[in-house]
TIGU-52236 format. One record per residue (C-alpha): residue number from 1; residue in one letter; x, y, z. Coordinates in Angstrom, 1 decimal. Example, Ala and Ser with C-alpha at 12.3 -4.5 7.8 and 13.67 -1.06 7.14 Angstrom:
BEGIN
<atom><k>1</k><r>A</r><xx>12.3</xx><yy>-4.5</yy><zz>7.8</zz></atom>
<atom><k>2</k><r>S</r><xx>13.7</xx><yy>-1.1</yy><zz>7.1</zz></atom>
! end
This chain:
BEGIN
<atom><k>1</k><r>M</r><xx>-37.4</xx><yy>-54.3</yy><zz>99.6</zz></atom>
<atom><k>2</k><r>E</r><xx>-36.8</xx><yy>-55.0</yy><zz>103.3</zz></atom>
<atom><k>3</k><r>E</r><xx>-34.4</xx><yy>-57.9</yy><zz>104.1</zz></atom>
<atom><k>4</k><r>K</r><xx>-37.0</xx><yy>-59.9</yy><zz>106.0</zz></atom>
<atom><k>5</k><r>Q</r><xx>-39.2</xx><yy>-60.0</yy><zz>102.9</zz></atom>
<atom><k>6</k><r>I</r><xx>-36.5</xx><yy>-61.6</yy><zz>100.7</zz></atom>
<atom><k>7</k><r>K</r><xx>-36.9</xx><yy>-65.3</yy><zz>100.3</zz></atom>
<atom><k>8</k><r>V</r><xx>-34.1</xx><yy>-67.8</yy><zz>99.6</zz></atom>
<atom><k>9</k><r>N</r><xx>-34.1</xx><yy>-69.2</yy><zz>96.0</zz></atom>
<atom><k>10</k><r>H</r><xx>-34.1</xx><yy>-73.0</yy><zz>96.6</zz></atom>
<atom><k>11</k><r>S</r><xx>-33.4</xx><yy>-73.9</yy><zz>93.0</zz></atom>
<atom><k>12</k><r>L</r><xx>-30.3</xx><yy>-71.7</yy><zz>93.1</zz></atom>
<atom><k>13</k><r>Q</r><xx>-29.2</xx><yy>-73.4</yy><zz>96.3</zz></atom>
<atom><k>14</k><r>K</r><xx>-29.6</xx><yy>-76.9</yy><zz>94.7</zz></atom>
<atom><k>15</k><r>A</r><xx>-27.7</xx><yy>-75.8</yy><zz>91.6</zz></atom>
<atom><k>16</k><r>F</r><xx>-24.7</xx><yy>-74.6</yy><zz>93.8</zz></atom>
<atom><k>17</k><r>N</r><xx>-24.9</xx><yy>-77.8</yy><zz>95.8</zz></atom>
<atom><k>18</k><r>I</r><xx>-24.4</xx><yy>-79.7</yy><zz>92.6</zz></atom>
<atom><k>19</k><r>I</r><xx>-21.5</xx><yy>-77.4</yy><zz>91.6</zz></atom>
<atom><k>20</k><r>E</r><xx>-19.8</xx><yy>-77.8</yy><zz>95.1</zz></atom>
<atom><k>21</k><r>I</r><xx>-20.1</xx><yy>-81.6</yy><zz>95.0</zz></atom>
<atom><k>22</k><r>M</r><xx>-18.7</xx><yy>-81.8</yy><zz>91.5</zz></atom>
<atom><k>23</k><r>A</r><xx>-15.8</xx><yy>-79.4</yy><zz>92.4</zz></atom>
<atom><k>24</k><r>A</r><xx>-15.0</xx><yy>-81.5</yy><zz>95.5</zz></atom>
<atom><k>25</k><r>S</r><xx>-15.0</xx><yy>-84.6</yy><zz>93.4</zz></atom>
<atom><k>26</k><r>G</r><xx>-12.5</xx><yy>-83.3</yy><zz>91.0</zz></atom>
<atom><k>27</k><r>E</r><xx>-13.5</xx><yy>-85.8</yy><zz>88.4</zz></atom>
<atom><k>28</k><r>E</r><xx>-16.3</xx><yy>-86.9</yy><zz>86.1</zz></atom>
<atom><k>29</k><r>M</r><xx>-19.5</xx><yy>-87.9</yy><zz>87.9</zz></atom>
<atom><k>30</k><r>A</r><xx>-22.5</xx><yy>-90.0</yy><zz>86.8</zz></atom>
<atom><k>31</k><r>L</r><xx>-26.0</xx><yy>-88.6</yy><zz>87.2</zz></atom>
<atom><k>32</k><r>N</r><xx>-26.8</xx><yy>-91.3</yy><zz>89.8</zz></atom>
<atom><k>33</k><r>D</r><xx>-23.9</xx><yy>-90.3</yy><zz>91.9</zz></atom>
<atom><k>34</k><r>I</r><xx>-24.8</xx><yy>-86.6</yy><zz>91.7</zz></atom>
<atom><k>35</k><r>S</r><xx>-28.4</xx><yy>-87.4</yy><zz>92.6</zz></atom>
<atom><k>36</k><r>K</r><xx>-27.3</xx><yy>-89.5</yy><zz>95.6</zz></atom>
<atom><k>37</k><r>Q</r><xx>-24.7</xx><yy>-87.0</yy><zz>97.0</zz></atom>
<atom><k>38</k><r>T</r><xx>-27.0</xx><yy>-84.0</yy><zz>96.6</zz></atom>
<atom><k>39</k><r>E</r><xx>-30.0</xx><yy>-86.0</yy><zz>97.9</zz></atom>
<atom><k>40</k><r>L</r><xx>-32.0</xx><yy>-84.7</yy><zz>94.9</zz></atom>
<atom><k>41</k><r>P</r><xx>-34.4</xx><yy>-86.7</yy><zz>92.7</zz></atom>
<atom><k>42</k><r>K</r><xx>-32.7</xx><yy>-87.7</yy><zz>89.5</zz></atom>
<atom><k>43</k><r>A</r><xx>-35.2</xx><yy>-85.7</yy><zz>87.5</zz></atom>
<atom><k>44</k><r>T</r><xx>-34.5</xx><yy>-82.5</yy><zz>89.5</zz></atom>
<atom><k>45</k><r>A</r><xx>-30.7</xx><yy>-83.1</yy><zz>89.3</zz></atom>
<atom><k>46</k><r>L</r><xx>-30.9</xx><yy>-83.6</yy><zz>85.6</zz></atom>
<atom><k>47</k><r>R</r><xx>-32.9</xx><yy>-80.5</yy><zz>85.0</zz></atom>
<atom><k>48</k><r>L</r><xx>-30.4</xx><yy>-78.4</yy><zz>87.0</zz></atom>
<atom><k>49</k><r>I</r><xx>-27.4</xx><yy>-80.0</yy><zz>85.3</zz></atom>
<atom><k>50</k><r>Y</r><xx>-28.9</xx><yy>-79.4</yy><zz>81.9</zz></atom>
<atom><k>51</k><r>T</r><xx>-29.5</xx><yy>-75.8</yy><zz>82.7</zz></atom>
<atom><k>52</k><r>L</r><xx>-25.8</xx><yy>-75.4</yy><zz>83.8</zz></atom>
<atom><k>53</k><r>Q</r><xx>-24.7</xx><yy>-77.3</yy><zz>80.7</zz></atom>
<atom><k>54</k><r>T</r><xx>-26.6</xx><yy>-75.0</yy><zz>78.3</zz></atom>
<atom><k>55</k><r>M</r><xx>-24.8</xx><yy>-72.1</yy><zz>80.1</zz></atom>
<atom><k>56</k><r>G</r><xx>-21.5</xx><yy>-73.7</yy><zz>79.5</zz></atom>
<atom><k>57</k><r>Y</r><xx>-20.6</xx><yy>-74.4</yy><zz>83.2</zz></atom>
<atom><k>58</k><r>I</r><xx>-21.0</xx><yy>-78.2</yy><zz>83.0</zz></atom>
<atom><k>59</k><r>Q</r><xx>-19.9</xx><yy>-80.5</yy><zz>80.2</zz></atom>
<atom><k>60</k><r>Q</r><xx>-20.8</xx><yy>-84.1</yy><zz>79.4</zz></atom>
<atom><k>61</k><r>N</r><xx>-18.5</xx><yy>-86.8</yy><zz>78.2</zz></atom>
<atom><k>62</k><r>S</r><xx>-20.1</xx><yy>-88.2</yy><zz>75.0</zz></atom>
<atom><k>63</k><r>K</r><xx>-18.5</xx><yy>-91.6</yy><zz>75.6</zz></atom>
<atom><k>64</k><r>N</r><xx>-19.8</xx><yy>-92.4</yy><zz>79.1</zz></atom>
<atom><k>65</k><r>S</r><xx>-22.4</xx><yy>-89.6</yy><zz>79.7</zz></atom>
<atom><k>66</k><r>A</r><xx>-20.6</xx><yy>-88.5</yy><zz>82.8</zz></atom>
<atom><k>67</k><r>Y</r><xx>-20.6</xx><yy>-84.8</yy><zz>83.8</zz></atom>
<atom><k>68</k><r>S</r><xx>-17.8</xx><yy>-82.5</yy><zz>84.9</zz></atom>
<atom><k>69</k><r>L</r><xx>-17.3</xx><yy>-78.8</yy><zz>85.5</zz></atom>
<atom><k>70</k><r>S</r><xx>-16.1</xx><yy>-76.9</yy><zz>82.5</zz></atom>
<atom><k>71</k><r>L</r><xx>-13.2</xx><yy>-74.5</yy><zz>82.1</zz></atom>
<atom><k>72</k><r>K</r><xx>-15.7</xx><yy>-71.6</yy><zz>82.2</zz></atom>
<atom><k>73</k><r>F</r><xx>-15.5</xx><yy>-71.6</yy><zz>86.0</zz></atom>
<atom><k>74</k><r>Q</r><xx>-11.8</xx><yy>-71.0</yy><zz>85.9</zz></atom>
<atom><k>75</k><r>L</r><xx>-12.1</xx><yy>-68.3</yy><zz>83.3</zz></atom>
<atom><k>76</k><r>L</r><xx>-14.8</xx><yy>-66.4</yy><zz>85.2</zz></atom>
<atom><k>77</k><r>A</r><xx>-12.9</xx><yy>-66.6</yy><zz>88.5</zz></atom>
<atom><k>78</k><r>N</r><xx>-9.7</xx><yy>-65.6</yy><zz>86.8</zz></atom>
<atom><k>79</k><r>N</r><xx>-8.1</xx><yy>-68.7</yy><zz>88.3</zz></atom>
<atom><k>80</k><r>M</r><xx>-6.3</xx><yy>-69.7</yy><zz>85.1</zz></atom>
<atom><k>81</k><r>D</r><xx>-3.0</xx><yy>-70.9</yy><zz>86.5</zz></atom>
<atom><k>82</k><r>I</r><xx>-2.8</xx><yy>-73.4</yy><zz>83.7</zz></atom>
<atom><k>83</k><r>Y</r><xx>-3.5</xx><yy>-70.9</yy><zz>80.9</zz></atom>
<atom><k>84</k><r>R</r><xx>-2.6</xx><yy>-67.5</yy><zz>82.4</zz></atom>
<atom><k>85</k><r>E</r><xx>1.0</xx><yy>-68.0</yy><zz>81.5</zz></atom>
<atom><k>86</k><r>M</r><xx>0.0</xx><yy>-69.0</yy><zz>77.9</zz></atom>
<atom><k>87</k><r>V</r><xx>-2.2</xx><yy>-65.9</yy><zz>77.6</zz></atom>
<atom><k>88</k><r>E</r><xx>0.5</xx><yy>-63.6</yy><zz>78.9</zz></atom>
<atom><k>89</k><r>L</r><xx>3.1</xx><yy>-65.1</yy><zz>76.6</zz></atom>
<atom><k>90</k><r>I</r><xx>1.0</xx><yy>-65.1</yy><zz>73.4</zz></atom>
<atom><k>91</k><r>R</r><xx>-1.1</xx><yy>-61.9</yy><zz>73.8</zz></atom>
<atom><k>92</k><r>P</r><xx>1.7</xx><yy>-59.6</yy><zz>72.4</zz></atom>
<atom><k>93</k><r>F</r><xx>1.9</xx><yy>-61.9</yy><zz>69.3</zz></atom>
<atom><k>94</k><r>M</r><xx>-1.9</xx><yy>-61.6</yy><zz>69.0</zz></atom>
<atom><k>95</k><r>Q</r><xx>-1.6</xx><yy>-57.8</yy><zz>69.2</zz></atom>
<atom><k>96</k><r>E</r><xx>1.0</xx><yy>-57.9</yy><zz>66.5</zz></atom>
<atom><k>97</k><r>V</r><xx>-1.4</xx><yy>-59.9</yy><zz>64.3</zz></atom>
<atom><k>98</k><r>S</r><xx>-4.3</xx><yy>-57.6</yy><zz>65.1</zz></atom>
<atom><k>99</k><r>N</r><xx>-2.3</xx><yy>-54.4</yy><zz>64.4</zz></atom>
<atom><k>100</k><r>S</r><xx>-1.0</xx><yy>-55.8</yy><zz>61.1</zz></atom>
<atom><k>101</k><r>L</r><xx>-4.4</xx><yy>-56.9</yy><zz>59.8</zz></atom>
<atom><k>102</k><r>A</r><xx>-6.8</xx><yy>-54.6</yy><zz>61.7</zz></atom>
<atom><k>103</k><r>E</r><xx>-9.0</xx><yy>-57.6</yy><zz>62.3</zz></atom>
<atom><k>104</k><r>A</r><xx>-10.2</xx><yy>-59.6</yy><zz>65.4</zz></atom>
<atom><k>105</k><r>T</r><xx>-7.8</xx><yy>-62.2</yy><zz>66.8</zz></atom>
<atom><k>106</k><r>C</r><xx>-8.6</xx><yy>-65.1</yy><zz>69.1</zz></atom>
<atom><k>107</k><r>L</r><xx>-6.5</xx><yy>-67.5</yy><zz>71.1</zz></atom>
<atom><k>108</k><r>S</r><xx>-8.2</xx><yy>-70.9</yy><zz>71.6</zz></atom>
<atom><k>109</k><r>I</r><xx>-7.5</xx><yy>-74.3</yy><zz>73.2</zz></atom>
<atom><k>110</k><r>C</r><xx>-9.2</xx><yy>-77.7</yy><zz>72.9</zz></atom>
<atom><k>111</k><r>D</r><xx>-11.0</xx><yy>-79.0</yy><zz>76.0</zz></atom>
<atom><k>112</k><r>N</r><xx>-13.1</xx><yy>-82.1</yy><zz>76.2</zz></atom>
<atom><k>113</k><r>L</r><xx>-13.3</xx><yy>-82.2</yy><zz>72.4</zz></atom>
<atom><k>114</k><r>E</r><xx>-14.6</xx><yy>-78.6</yy><zz>72.2</zz></atom>
<atom><k>115</k><r>L</r><xx>-13.0</xx><yy>-75.3</yy><zz>71.3</zz></atom>
<atom><k>116</k><r>V</r><xx>-12.6</xx><yy>-72.9</yy><zz>74.2</zz></atom>
<atom><k>117</k><r>Y</r><xx>-11.7</xx><yy>-69.2</yy><zz>73.6</zz></atom>
<atom><k>118</k><r>I</r><xx>-9.3</xx><yy>-68.0</yy><zz>76.3</zz></atom>
<atom><k>119</k><r>E</r><xx>-8.3</xx><yy>-64.6</yy><zz>74.9</zz></atom>
<atom><k>120</k><r>S</r><xx>-9.3</xx><yy>-62.3</yy><zz>72.1</zz></atom>
<atom><k>121</k><r>I</r><xx>-8.7</xx><yy>-58.9</yy><zz>70.7</zz></atom>
<atom><k>122</k><r>D</r><xx>-11.5</xx><yy>-57.0</yy><zz>68.8</zz></atom>
<atom><k>123</k><r>S</r><xx>-11.0</xx><yy>-55.6</yy><zz>65.3</zz></atom>
<atom><k>124</k><r>L</r><xx>-9.8</xx><yy>-52.0</yy><zz>65.2</zz></atom>
<atom><k>125</k><r>D</r><xx>-13.1</xx><yy>-50.7</yy><zz>63.9</zz></atom>
<atom><k>126</k><r>N</r><xx>-15.0</xx><yy>-52.8</yy><zz>66.5</zz></atom>
<atom><k>127</k><r>L</r><xx>-17.1</xx><yy>-54.3</yy><zz>63.8</zz></atom>
<atom><k>128</k><r>L</r><xx>-16.5</xx><yy>-57.7</yy><zz>65.2</zz></atom>
<atom><k>129</k><r>N</r><xx>-16.7</xx><yy>-57.9</yy><zz>69.0</zz></atom>
<atom><k>130</k><r>V</r><xx>-15.0</xx><yy>-61.2</yy><zz>69.9</zz></atom>
<atom><k>131</k><r>T</r><xx>-14.0</xx><yy>-60.4</yy><zz>73.5</zz></atom>
<atom><k>132</k><r>Q</r><xx>-17.5</xx><yy>-61.7</yy><zz>74.4</zz></atom>
<atom><k>133</k><r>K</r><xx>-16.3</xx><yy>-65.1</yy><zz>73.3</zz></atom>
<atom><k>134</k><r>I</r><xx>-13.8</xx><yy>-65.5</yy><zz>76.1</zz></atom>
<atom><k>135</k><r>G</r><xx>-14.7</xx><yy>-68.6</yy><zz>78.1</zz></atom>
<atom><k>136</k><r>K</r><xx>-17.2</xx><yy>-69.8</yy><zz>75.6</zz></atom>
<atom><k>137</k><r>R</r><xx>-17.2</xx><yy>-73.1</yy><zz>73.9</zz></atom>
<atom><k>138</k><r>A</r><xx>-17.7</xx><yy>-74.0</yy><zz>70.2</zz></atom>
<atom><k>139</k><r>P</r><xx>-17.8</xx><yy>-77.2</yy><zz>68.2</zz></atom>
<atom><k>140</k><r>L</r><xx>-14.6</xx><yy>-78.4</yy><zz>66.5</zz></atom>
<atom><k>141</k><r>Y</r><xx>-16.1</xx><yy>-79.5</yy><zz>63.2</zz></atom>
<atom><k>142</k><r>C</r><xx>-17.3</xx><yy>-76.1</yy><zz>62.1</zz></atom>
<atom><k>143</k><r>T</r><xx>-14.7</xx><yy>-73.6</yy><zz>63.5</zz></atom>
<atom><k>144</k><r>G</r><xx>-11.5</xx><yy>-72.8</yy><zz>61.8</zz></atom>
<atom><k>145</k><r>A</r><xx>-9.4</xx><yy>-73.3</yy><zz>65.0</zz></atom>
<atom><k>146</k><r>G</r><xx>-11.4</xx><yy>-76.4</yy><zz>65.9</zz></atom>
<atom><k>147</k><r>K</r><xx>-10.8</xx><yy>-78.2</yy><zz>62.6</zz></atom>
<atom><k>148</k><r>L</r><xx>-7.0</xx><yy>-77.8</yy><zz>63.3</zz></atom>
<atom><k>149</k><r>Y</r><xx>-7.4</xx><yy>-80.1</yy><zz>66.3</zz></atom>
<atom><k>150</k><r>L</r><xx>-9.4</xx><yy>-82.5</yy><zz>64.2</zz></atom>
<atom><k>151</k><r>S</r><xx>-6.5</xx><yy>-82.5</yy><zz>61.6</zz></atom>
<atom><k>152</k><r>A</r><xx>-4.1</xx><yy>-83.6</yy><zz>64.3</zz></atom>
<atom><k>153</k><r>M</r><xx>-6.2</xx><yy>-86.7</yy><zz>65.2</zz></atom>
<atom><k>154</k><r>T</r><xx>-5.5</xx><yy>-90.2</yy><zz>64.0</zz></atom>
<atom><k>155</k><r>T</r><xx>-7.9</xx><yy>-91.7</yy><zz>61.5</zz></atom>
<atom><k>156</k><r>A</r><xx>-9.5</xx><yy>-93.7</yy><zz>64.4</zz></atom>
<atom><k>157</k><r>E</r><xx>-9.8</xx><yy>-90.7</yy><zz>66.7</zz></atom>
<atom><k>158</k><r>L</r><xx>-11.4</xx><yy>-88.6</yy><zz>63.9</zz></atom>
<atom><k>159</k><r>D</r><xx>-13.9</xx><yy>-91.4</yy><zz>63.1</zz></atom>
<atom><k>160</k><r>D</r><xx>-14.7</xx><yy>-91.7</yy><zz>66.8</zz></atom>
<atom><k>161</k><r>Y</r><xx>-15.3</xx><yy>-88.0</yy><zz>67.1</zz></atom>
<atom><k>162</k><r>L</r><xx>-17.5</xx><yy>-87.8</yy><zz>64.0</zz></atom>
<atom><k>163</k><r>N</r><xx>-19.5</xx><yy>-90.8</yy><zz>65.1</zz></atom>
<atom><k>164</k><r>S</r><xx>-20.1</xx><yy>-89.5</yy><zz>68.6</zz></atom>
<atom><k>165</k><r>T</r><xx>-20.7</xx><yy>-85.8</yy><zz>67.8</zz></atom>
<atom><k>166</k><r>P</r><xx>-24.0</xx><yy>-84.4</yy><zz>66.6</zz></atom>
<atom><k>167</k><r>L</r><xx>-23.0</xx><yy>-82.6</yy><zz>63.3</zz></atom>
<atom><k>168</k><r>L</r><xx>-25.6</xx><yy>-79.9</yy><zz>63.5</zz></atom>
<atom><k>169</k><r>P</r><xx>-25.8</xx><yy>-77.1</yy><zz>60.9</zz></atom>
<atom><k>170</k><r>L</r><xx>-25.1</xx><yy>-73.8</yy><zz>62.6</zz></atom>
<atom><k>171</k><r>T</r><xx>-25.5</xx><yy>-72.0</yy><zz>59.3</zz></atom>
<atom><k>172</k><r>T</r><xx>-26.3</xx><yy>-73.0</yy><zz>55.7</zz></atom>
<atom><k>173</k><r>H</r><xx>-22.5</xx><yy>-73.2</yy><zz>55.1</zz></atom>
<atom><k>174</k><r>T</r><xx>-21.8</xx><yy>-75.7</yy><zz>57.9</zz></atom>
<atom><k>175</k><r>L</r><xx>-20.4</xx><yy>-79.0</yy><zz>56.7</zz></atom>
<atom><k>176</k><r>T</r><xx>-22.5</xx><yy>-81.8</yy><zz>58.3</zz></atom>
<atom><k>177</k><r>S</r><xx>-21.4</xx><yy>-84.7</yy><zz>56.1</zz></atom>
<atom><k>178</k><r>K</r><xx>-18.7</xx><yy>-86.9</yy><zz>57.6</zz></atom>
<atom><k>179</k><r>E</r><xx>-17.1</xx><yy>-87.4</yy><zz>54.2</zz></atom>
<atom><k>180</k><r>A</r><xx>-17.2</xx><yy>-83.6</yy><zz>53.5</zz></atom>
<atom><k>181</k><r>I</r><xx>-15.5</xx><yy>-82.9</yy><zz>56.9</zz></atom>
<atom><k>182</k><r>K</r><xx>-12.9</xx><yy>-85.6</yy><zz>56.3</zz></atom>
<atom><k>183</k><r>A</r><xx>-12.1</xx><yy>-84.1</yy><zz>52.9</zz></atom>
<atom><k>184</k><r>K</r><xx>-11.8</xx><yy>-80.6</yy><zz>54.5</zz></atom>
<atom><k>185</k><r>I</r><xx>-9.4</xx><yy>-82.1</yy><zz>57.1</zz></atom>
<atom><k>186</k><r>R</r><xx>-7.2</xx><yy>-83.5</yy><zz>54.4</zz></atom>
<atom><k>187</k><r>E</r><xx>-7.0</xx><yy>-80.1</yy><zz>52.9</zz></atom>
<atom><k>188</k><r>I</r><xx>-6.0</xx><yy>-78.6</yy><zz>56.2</zz></atom>
<atom><k>189</k><r>Q</r><xx>-3.3</xx><yy>-81.2</yy><zz>56.7</zz></atom>
<atom><k>190</k><r>A</r><xx>-1.9</xx><yy>-80.4</yy><zz>53.2</zz></atom>
<atom><k>191</k><r>N</r><xx>-2.1</xx><yy>-76.6</yy><zz>53.7</zz></atom>
<atom><k>192</k><r>G</r><xx>-1.1</xx><yy>-76.2</yy><zz>57.3</zz></atom>
<atom><k>193</k><r>Y</r><xx>-4.0</xx><yy>-73.7</yy><zz>58.0</zz></atom>
<atom><k>194</k><r>S</r><xx>-7.7</xx><yy>-73.9</yy><zz>58.4</zz></atom>
<atom><k>195</k><r>M</r><xx>-10.7</xx><yy>-71.7</yy><zz>57.5</zz></atom>
<atom><k>196</k><r>D</r><xx>-14.2</xx><yy>-71.2</yy><zz>58.7</zz></atom>
<atom><k>197</k><r>D</r><xx>-16.2</xx><yy>-70.1</yy><zz>55.6</zz></atom>
<atom><k>198</k><r>E</r><xx>-19.3</xx><yy>-68.7</yy><zz>57.4</zz></atom>
<atom><k>199</k><r>E</r><xx>-19.8</xx><yy>-72.1</yy><zz>58.9</zz></atom>
<atom><k>200</k><r>C</r><xx>-20.4</xx><yy>-70.8</yy><zz>62.4</zz></atom>
<atom><k>201</k><r>E</r><xx>-21.8</xx><yy>-67.4</yy><zz>61.7</zz></atom>
<atom><k>202</k><r>I</r><xx>-23.2</xx><yy>-65.9</yy><zz>58.5</zz></atom>
<atom><k>203</k><r>G</r><xx>-21.2</xx><yy>-62.9</yy><zz>57.4</zz></atom>
<atom><k>204</k><r>V</r><xx>-18.0</xx><yy>-63.9</yy><zz>59.2</zz></atom>
<atom><k>205</k><r>K</r><xx>-15.0</xx><yy>-65.7</yy><zz>57.9</zz></atom>
<atom><k>206</k><r>C</r><xx>-12.0</xx><yy>-67.0</yy><zz>59.9</zz></atom>
<atom><k>207</k><r>V</r><xx>-8.5</xx><yy>-68.2</yy><zz>59.2</zz></atom>
<atom><k>208</k><r>A</r><xx>-6.7</xx><yy>-70.2</yy><zz>61.9</zz></atom>
<atom><k>209</k><r>L</r><xx>-3.2</xx><yy>-71.6</yy><zz>62.4</zz></atom>
<atom><k>210</k><r>P</r><xx>-1.8</xx><yy>-73.9</yy><zz>65.1</zz></atom>
<atom><k>211</k><r>V</r><xx>0.9</xx><yy>-73.1</yy><zz>67.7</zz></atom>
<atom><k>212</k><r>Y</r><xx>3.1</xx><yy>-76.2</yy><zz>68.2</zz></atom>
<atom><k>213</k><r>D</r><xx>5.3</xx><yy>-77.3</yy><zz>71.0</zz></atom>
<atom><k>214</k><r>A</r><xx>8.7</xx><yy>-78.9</yy><zz>70.5</zz></atom>
<atom><k>215</k><r>Q</r><xx>7.0</xx><yy>-82.3</yy><zz>70.0</zz></atom>
<atom><k>216</k><r>R</r><xx>4.8</xx><yy>-80.8</yy><zz>67.2</zz></atom>
<atom><k>217</k><r>K</r><xx>1.7</xx><yy>-81.1</yy><zz>69.4</zz></atom>
<atom><k>218</k><r>I</r><xx>-0.9</xx><yy>-78.3</yy><zz>69.1</zz></atom>
<atom><k>219</k><r>V</r><xx>-0.9</xx><yy>-76.4</yy><zz>72.3</zz></atom>
<atom><k>220</k><r>C</r><xx>-3.2</xx><yy>-73.6</yy><zz>71.2</zz></atom>
<atom><k>221</k><r>T</r><xx>-4.5</xx><yy>-71.9</yy><zz>68.0</zz></atom>
<atom><k>222</k><r>L</r><xx>-4.5</xx><yy>-68.4</yy><zz>66.7</zz></atom>
<atom><k>223</k><r>S</r><xx>-7.3</xx><yy>-67.3</yy><zz>64.5</zz></atom>
<atom><k>224</k><r>V</r><xx>-8.3</xx><yy>-64.1</yy><zz>62.7</zz></atom>
<atom><k>225</k><r>S</r><xx>-12.0</xx><yy>-63.3</yy><zz>62.1</zz></atom>
<atom><k>226</k><r>M</r><xx>-13.3</xx><yy>-60.8</yy><zz>59.6</zz></atom>
<atom><k>227</k><r>P</r><xx>-16.5</xx><yy>-59.7</yy><zz>58.0</zz></atom>
<atom><k>228</k><r>A</r><xx>-17.1</xx><yy>-61.8</yy><zz>54.8</zz></atom>
<atom><k>229</k><r>I</r><xx>-17.3</xx><yy>-58.6</yy><zz>52.8</zz></atom>
<atom><k>230</k><r>R</r><xx>-13.6</xx><yy>-57.9</yy><zz>53.6</zz></atom>
<atom><k>231</k><r>A</r><xx>-12.5</xx><yy>-61.5</yy><zz>53.1</zz></atom>
<atom><k>232</k><r>T</r><xx>-11.1</xx><yy>-61.0</yy><zz>49.6</zz></atom>
<atom><k>233</k><r>E</r><xx>-8.6</xx><yy>-63.6</yy><zz>48.3</zz></atom>
<atom><k>234</k><r>D</r><xx>-5.8</xx><yy>-61.0</yy><zz>48.8</zz></atom>
<atom><k>235</k><r>K</r><xx>-6.9</xx><yy>-60.4</yy><zz>52.4</zz></atom>
<atom><k>236</k><r>I</r><xx>-7.1</xx><yy>-64.2</yy><zz>53.1</zz></atom>
<atom><k>237</k><r>Q</r><xx>-3.6</xx><yy>-64.7</yy><zz>51.7</zz></atom>
<atom><k>238</k><r>Q</r><xx>-2.3</xx><yy>-61.8</yy><zz>53.7</zz></atom>
<atom><k>239</k><r>T</r><xx>-3.8</xx><yy>-63.2</yy><zz>56.8</zz></atom>
<atom><k>240</k><r>I</r><xx>-2.3</xx><yy>-66.7</yy><zz>56.2</zz></atom>
<atom><k>241</k><r>T</r><xx>1.1</xx><yy>-65.1</yy><zz>55.6</zz></atom>
<atom><k>242</k><r>T</r><xx>0.9</xx><yy>-63.0</yy><zz>58.8</zz></atom>
<atom><k>243</k><r>L</r><xx>-0.3</xx><yy>-65.9</yy><zz>61.0</zz></atom>
<atom><k>244</k><r>K</r><xx>2.5</xx><yy>-68.1</yy><zz>59.6</zz></atom>
<atom><k>245</k><r>A</r><xx>5.2</xx><yy>-65.6</yy><zz>60.4</zz></atom>
<atom><k>246</k><r>V</r><xx>3.9</xx><yy>-64.8</yy><zz>63.9</zz></atom>
<atom><k>247</k><r>T</r><xx>3.1</xx><yy>-68.3</yy><zz>65.0</zz></atom>
<atom><k>248</k><r>K</r><xx>6.7</xx><yy>-69.4</yy><zz>64.2</zz></atom>
<atom><k>249</k><r>K</r><xx>8.0</xx><yy>-66.8</yy><zz>66.6</zz></atom>
<atom><k>250</k><r>I</r><xx>6.0</xx><yy>-67.9</yy><zz>69.6</zz></atom>
<atom><k>251</k><r>P</r><xx>8.4</xx><yy>-69.7</yy><zz>72.0</zz></atom>
<atom><k>252</k><r>V</r><xx>6.2</xx><yy>-72.5</yy><zz>73.5</zz></atom>
! end
């Protein structure tokens, strides 16, 4: 195709205009403000924002409905100054876990009340390809690592989260009852680890443990995912033991 025949995609221009204005703002923006600053009709701005939101590039604050750019931009641009150090520090420990268990291992953080995967190692047999998760977001209530962050909340914070978050069933195993989730959180607080029992994806189970700083605040989580067929009681206990031993060694 000759260059003179190529036409500019105006929808793409408008989308990047929204991104640039939000990046320049550096803080959450209401739809009205985005519409005014981009000089786009509210309906057009909302359609473009929603598209970017479904792709994980924009996130919405459930409390005030304001929008902000997500961590995915930083991950794609490899501009992870905040997290690069963490990844470089923890990856050798992830590799230790992966080598010991021969299963997929993920490093996650909590951002805007969602789980964000910032590093991963596939299983040795490549049966579970988790590297594709890097930069993606997942709900807290149905992920092993996510529930660890819920377990660190106060009662009021947990109630607020459960009341403001749509508890959608990702699989037939997903807990969507507030009381059932609270009961599971109490178990996690007592045990010190969390599990995803095919709650996010049928056929996949996950065990997760927190990595604490000196103030006992969760700075990140390590999780091991495995096919459900391999998740015997012995394998689960081996995974918990391995994660406990490794997370204690991480100097954060």
